[in-house]
C-alpha positions in Angstrom: 83.0 26.0 9.6 79.2 27.5 11.0 79.8 28.2 14.4 77.8 30.6 15.9 74.0 31.3 16.1 73.9 34.2 14.4 75.8 32.7 11.1 73.6 29.7 11.4 70.2 32.2 11.7 71.6 34.0 8.4 72.4 30.5 6.8 68.9 29.3 7.3 67.0 33.0 6.6 69.2 33.3 2.9 68.4 29.2 2.2 64.7 29.9 2.9 64.6 33.2 0.2 66.5 31.7 -2.2 64.1 28.1 -2.1 61.0 30.6 -1.9 62.1 31.7 -5.0 63.1 28.9 -7.0 59.9 27.0 -5.4 57.8 29.4 -6.9 54.7 27.8 -5.3 53.5 30.1 -2.5 51.1 28.0 -0.9 53.6 24.8 -0.9 55.9 27.7 0.7 54.1 28.2 3.4 53.0 25.4 4.4 56.1 23.3 4.9 59.3 25.4 5.3 58.2 28.9 6.5 58.2 27.5 10.3 61.1 25.4 9.7 65.0 26.4 11.2 68.2 24.4 12.0 68.8 22.9 15.4 72.2 22.3 15.2 75.2 21.7 13.2 77.2 18.4 13.8 80.5 17.9 11.7 79.0 17.9 8.0 75.4 17.6 8.5 72.8 20.3 9.4 70.0 19.5 11.2 66.1 20.9 10.2 63.1 21.1 12.3 59.8 20.9 10.5 56.4 21.3 12.3 54.6 18.0 11.1 55.8 14.8 9.9 53.9 15.1 6.1 56.7 18.0 6.1 59.9 15.8 7.1 59.0 13.5 4.4 58.5 15.7 1.7 61.8 17.4 2.5 63.7 14.4 2.9 62.0 13.4 -1.1 60.3 15.5 -2.9 62.5 18.8 -1.9 65.9 17.3 -1.2 68.0 17.8 -3.7 66.5 21.7 -3.8 66.9 22.4 -0.3 70.8 20.5 -0.5 71.4 22.7 -3.5 70.6 25.9 -1.9 72.5 25.4 1.3 75.7 24.0 -0.4 75.6 27.0 -2.8 75.2 29.5 -0.1 78.2 27.3 2.5 80.1 26.3 -1.2 80.4 23.4 1.1 79.1 19.8 0.9 76.8 19.6 4.0 74.3 16.9 4.2 70.9 17.3 6.3 68.6 15.6 8.2 64.9 16.4 9.1 64.0 15.9 12.4 60.3 17.1 14.2 60.1 19.7 16.9 59.6 17.0 19.6 62.5 15.4 18.3 64.6 18.6 18.7 63.6 19.2 22.3 66.3 16.6 23.1 68.8 17.9 21.3 71.6 19.2 23.2 72.0 22.6 21.3 69.4 24.6 19.6 71.2 27.9 18.1 67.6 29.4 17.3 65.9 29.1 20.8 64.2 32.4 20.5 65.4 35.1 23.0 63.1 36.3 25.7 60.7 39.0 24.9 58.7 41.0 26.2 54.8 40.2 25.5 52.2 42.2 24.4 49.8 43.1 27.3 46.7 42.1 25.4 45.8 39.5 23.0 49.0 37.4 22.7 47.6 34.9 20.5 46.3 37.7 17.9 47.9 37.2 14.8 47.7 37.6 11.2 47.3 34.1 9.1 49.2 35.4 6.2 48.1 32.0 3.7 44.8 33.9 3.9 45.1 36.5 1.2 42.9 37.9 -1.8 45.3 36.0 -4.5 44.0 32.4 -2.8 40.4 33.9 -2.1 38.0 32.2 -4.9 35.3 34.7 -6.0 31.8 33.2 -7.6 28.5 35.1 -7.9 27.7 33.9 -4.2 31.0 36.1 -2.5 31.7 38.7 -5.2 29.9 41.7 -3.8 32.0 41.1 -0.1 35.4 40.4 -1.9 34.9 43.2 -3.6 34.3 45.5 -0.9 37.1 43.8 1.0 39.9 44.2 -1.4 38.2 48.4 -1.8 38.9 48.6 2.5 41.9 47.3 2.0 43.3 49.9 -0.8 42.1 52.7 0.8 41.7 51.7 4.5 39.9 54.4 6.9 38.7 56.4 4.0 35.4 54.1 2.9 32.7 52.4 4.3 33.5 52.0 7.9 32.9 50.0 9.3 32.4 47.1 6.5 30.1 44.3 7.9 30.2 41.2 6.3 27.5 38.2 7.2 26.9 35.1 6.3 26.6 31.4 7.3 29.3 29.6 9.3 32.3 28.4 6.5 31.6 30.6 4.0 34.8 32.8 4.1 34.1 35.6 6.0 37.6 35.0 8.6 39.6 34.6 5.0 38.5 37.9 4.0 39.2 39.3 7.3 42.8 38.3 6.9 42.8 38.9 3.6 42.3 42.8 3.8 44.7 43.3 6.6 47.7 40.9 4.9 47.0 43.4 2.0 47.2 46.5 3.6 50.6 45.4 5.8 52.5 44.2 2.2 50.6 46.5 -0.3 49.6 49.9 1.2 51.4 50.5 4.7 54.2 47.9 5.6 54.2 49.6 9.4 50.6 49.8 9.6 49.5 48.3 13.0 46.2 45.5 12.6 44.6 43.8 14.8 42.6 40.4 14.1 40.6 39.2 17.1 37.6 37.4 17.9 34.5 38.7 19.4 35.3 35.9 22.0 38.8 37.2 22.3 37.2 40.2 23.4 35.8 39.3 25.9 37.8 37.2 27.6 40.7 39.9 27.6 37.9 41.9 28.9 37.0 39.9 31.7 40.8 39.5 32.7 41.1 43.6 32.4 37.5 43.8 35.0 39.6 41.4 37.6 42.9 43.8 37.3 44.9 40.8 36.2 45.8 43.4 33.7 47.4 46.8 34.7 50.6 47.7 32.4 47.8 49.5 30.8 44.1 49.6 29.9 42.2 47.9 27.1 40.6 50.9 26.0 44.2 52.3 25.2 45.8 49.2 23.9 43.3 48.5 21.0 42.5 51.9 20.1 46.4 52.5 19.3 45.7 50.2 15.9 45.6 51.5 12.5 43.0 48.7 12.1 40.5 46.4 14.2 39.5 43.1 12.1 36.7 41.7 14.3 35.0 38.4 13.9 31.8 37.3 15.2 30.5 40.0 16.6 27.3 38.2 17.8 29.1 36.6 20.6 28.8 39.9 22.3 25.3 40.0 22.5 23.7 39.5 26.0 27.3 41.1 27.2 26.3 44.9 28.6 29.5 46.0 29.8 31.3 44.5 27.5 29.4 46.2 24.8 30.3 49.6 26.6 33.9 49.0 26.2 33.9 47.9 22.4 31.2 50.7 21.9 33.8 53.3 23.3 36.5 51.7 21.3 35.2 51.5 18.0 33.6 55.4 18.4 37.5 56.2 19.0 38.7 54.5 16.4 35.5 55.5 14.0 36.6 59.3 15.1 40.1 58.7 13.9 39.7 57.4 10.5 41.2 53.9 11.7 39.3 50.6 10.0 37.3 48.7 11.7 35.8 45.1 9.6 33.3 43.3 11.5 32.0 40.1 10.6 28.7 38.0 12.1 26.6 35.0 11.4 23.6 37.6 10.8 23.0 41.1 10.0 23.2 43.8 12.7 19.5 43.9 13.6 19.2 40.4 13.1 21.6 40.1 15.9 19.5 39.6 19.6 20.5 42.0 22.7 23.1 43.9 21.2 22.6 47.6 22.0 20.8 49.7 19.4 23.5 52.3 19.1 26.2 49.5 18.1 23.5 48.7 15.4 22.6 51.4 14.2 26.7 52.9 13.9 27.5 49.0 12.0 24.9 50.2 9.6 26.0 53.1 8.7 28.4 52.0 6.7 28.1 49.1 4.6 26.8 45.8 5.0 27.3 43.2 2.2 26.3 39.7 2.2 27.9 36.4 1.5 25.4 33.5 0.2 26.3 29.6 -0.7 28.1 29.3 -3.6 27.3 27.8 -6.6 28.2 24.8 -7.8 31.0 25.7 -10.2 32.3 28.1 -7.8 33.0 25.0 -5.3 34.5 23.0 -8.3 36.9 25.7 -9.2 37.7 26.0 -5.2 38.4 22.2 -5.4 40.7 23.0 -8.6 42.8 25.7 -7.0 43.3 23.5 -3.3 44.5 20.8 -6.0 46.7 23.3 -7.8 48.1 24.5 -4.6 49.0 21.8 -2.9 51.3 20.9 -5.9 48.6 17.8 -7.2 47.8 17.3 -10.7 44.1 17.8 -11.6 44.8 15.4 -14.7 44.8 13.0 -11.7 40.9 13.9 -10.4 38.4 12.7 -12.2 35.9 15.7 -13.2 33.0 13.4 -11.7 35.1 13.3 -8.2 34.6 17.5 -8.2 31.5 17.9 -9.1 30.3 14.7 -6.3 32.5 16.6 -3.7 30.8 20.4 -4.8 27.3 18.7 -4.3 28.0 17.0 -1.3 29.6 20.0 0.7 28.6 23.1 -1.3 26.6 24.4 1.7 29.8 25.4 3.4 33.5 26.3 1.9 35.5 24.7 5.2 33.7 21.9 4.9 34.2 21.5 1.2 38.1 22.0 1.9 38.1 19.6 4.9 36.7 17.2 2.8 39.1 17.3 -0.2 41.9 17.0 2.6 40.4 13.9 3.5 40.2 12.5 0.2 44.2 14.0 -0.3 45.2 12.2 3.1 43.6 8.8 1.7 45.3 9.3 -1.3 48.7 10.2 0.1 48.9 7.8 2.9 46.4 4.9 2.5 45.4 4.7 -0.8 49.0 5.9 -2.5 47.2 6.1 -6.0 47.5 8.7 -8.3 44.0 8.1 -10.0 41.3 9.4 -7.8 38.3 7.9 -9.3 35.0 8.4 -7.6 35.3 4.7 -6.0 38.3 6.3 -3.6 36.3 9.2 -3.1 33.2 7.8 -2.2 35.4 5.6 0.1 37.7 8.4 1.6 34.8 10.8 2.8 32.2 8.1 3.2 32.1 8.8 7.2 31.8 12.7 6.7 28.3 12.0 4.8 26.8 9.4 6.3 28.9 6.3 6.4 28.1 3.5 4.2 25.0 5.1 3.5 27.1 6.9 0.5 28.0 4.3 -1.2 24.7 2.9 -2.0 22.7 6.3 -2.2 22.0 7.1 -6.0 23.4 10.2 -7.5 24.4 12.0 -10.9 27.8 10.3 -10.7 26.6 6.3 -9.7 24.2 7.2 -13.0 27.3 8.7 -15.0 29.9 5.9 -13.9 27.2 3.2 -14.7 25.8 4.5 -18.2 30.0 4.8 -18.7 30.9 1.2 -17.5 27.4 0.0 -19.6 29.2 1.3 -22.8 32.4 0.9 -22.3 33.9 4.3 -21.9 35.2 6.5 -19.3 33.4 8.6 -17.0 35.9 11.6 -18.2 34.7 10.6 -22.2 31.2 10.3 -21.6 31.6 14.2 -19.8 33.7 15.3 -22.2 33.6 17.3 -26.0 34.3 14.0 -28.1 31.0 13.5 -30.4 31.6 10.3 -31.8 28.5 8.7 -32.2 28.3 6.3 -29.4 29.6 8.7 -27.4 27.0 11.0 -27.8 24.0 8.6 -27.6 25.4 7.1 -24.1 26.1 10.9 -23.0 22.2 11.5 -23.8 21.2 8.2 -21.9 22.9 9.4 -19.2 21.3 13.1 -19.4 18.2 11.3 -20.0 18.2 8.9 -16.7 19.7 11.8 -14.6 17.0 14.2 -15.4 14.2 11.3 -14.8 15.9 9.3 -11.9 17.1 12.4 -9.8 14.7 15.2 -10.8 17.9 17.5 -11.6 17.8 21.1 -13.2 18.7 21.2 -17.0 21.2 23.8 -16.2 23.3 21.3 -13.5 23.1 18.5 -15.5 24.5 20.7 -17.8 27.5 21.6 -15.8 27.9 17.8 -15.4 28.7 17.5 -18.7 31.1 20.3 -19.3 28.9 23.5 -19.0 26.4 22.4 -21.4 23.6 25.2 -21.7 20.4 23.9 -20.6 18.8 23.6 -24.5 21.5 21.4 -25.6 20.7 19.0 -22.4 16.5 18.9 -22.9 17.7 19.0 -27.3 19.7 15.5 -25.9 17.0 13.7 -23.7 14.3 14.7 -26.0 16.2 12.4 -28.4 16.2 9.5 -26.0 12.6 10.0 -25.1 11.4 9.9 -29.4 13.9 6.4 -30.0 12.7 5.1 -27.0 9.1 5.1 -28.6 10.9 2.8 -31.3 14.1 1.5 -30.4 13.7 -1.8 -28.7 17.6 -2.0 -28.3 17.9 1.1 -26.4 14.9 0.1 -24.4 17.1 -3.1 -23.1 20.3 -0.5 -22.4 18.6 1.6 -20.5 16.3 -1.2 -18.3 19.8 -2.9 -18.1 21.6 0.4 -16.2 18.7 0.7 -14.2 19.4 -2.6 -12.8 23.2 -2.2 -12.0 21.6 1.1 -10.3 19.8 -1.0 -7.6 21.6 -0.6 -4.6 
């Protein structure tokens, strides 16, 4: 019989380790299992608290046998499992895992590394390769090379992910006892204000920060115009650099473009290594989507390729928005549409509110042309963009390339990407064949005119 707090805590800790091993999907485990705990044990039922309604649904259905099997294997009993939400747990009379009071850290109480953001799930493309390689090099040799590392880009392109990846790598791969502090510049400003007001008196802000081995500072541009805060940061920065403690900084612009930032800070930032993240190319965006779909436990076979390229085209300027759009699509598919096949129609409906409402449904784009051509020739869009080379499919494929080129003025390389990564010479050849046929083939002329009519709003 399980009675004591320690027995319950040990049971769930052991269960989680086994579940993690058998699940083999780190993203799923971190999302739905990592923050769970046993609330109480009543008779033959173990009540487990989970963080979200989606987690409760998945653990009750898809993963029930896994969790139940692990629990009963450890206890050599036959317990029934019940899953409840955090809010419901508060009404229970017994909470066996209520955390014991701990002394809170003096500064940056909300500072924490996100263990989900690692190098393993950071998708690398030409647009971010330099920054990714520099971050991994720094994480492998903290304080020994390129100090500070300064990464800049527009918002939503992966700077914060790299900061957390560096911290996680150092702790997991280099030194589990390393003291790593991840904060934003706004966090630093807020703590400085509290400090000068006398609200923090056990230790100074300077002494607290400089005791860390690694400082990861996000969005340094928010220190602009804050003279006294910059002075405090300069002291901390100088001390950490002098003692070979690693500093990594991010910004939305390069150091000399941050207005009203002290010259001595700008100079020191540029003495390290400054790297830029550009906007991602379409193929990298598609790869990001594929990786996220797999990590979410869904099958790529359920997604039309056109959907992924459509998302990559519409949201390619910001990886955060790209992932948000996919999250929106998966929510609609799982919770509302409940369909196994994600087509362009489903995708457009799901994200129409994110990119212009109903206008998106009528806007002409590559996917609409591909769908119209496929429908005209009684094919699927996947057949049209795939590798099958039978006569009818090849003709339809060339027609689609021709219409995309001349109706949208899309570059040949991008058209090739839409059709399985064909090079621009192949696309040009296909378009030329259609152009030549149109001179003498009345049937082809009629087909293209009919497709154009179908594409009109």
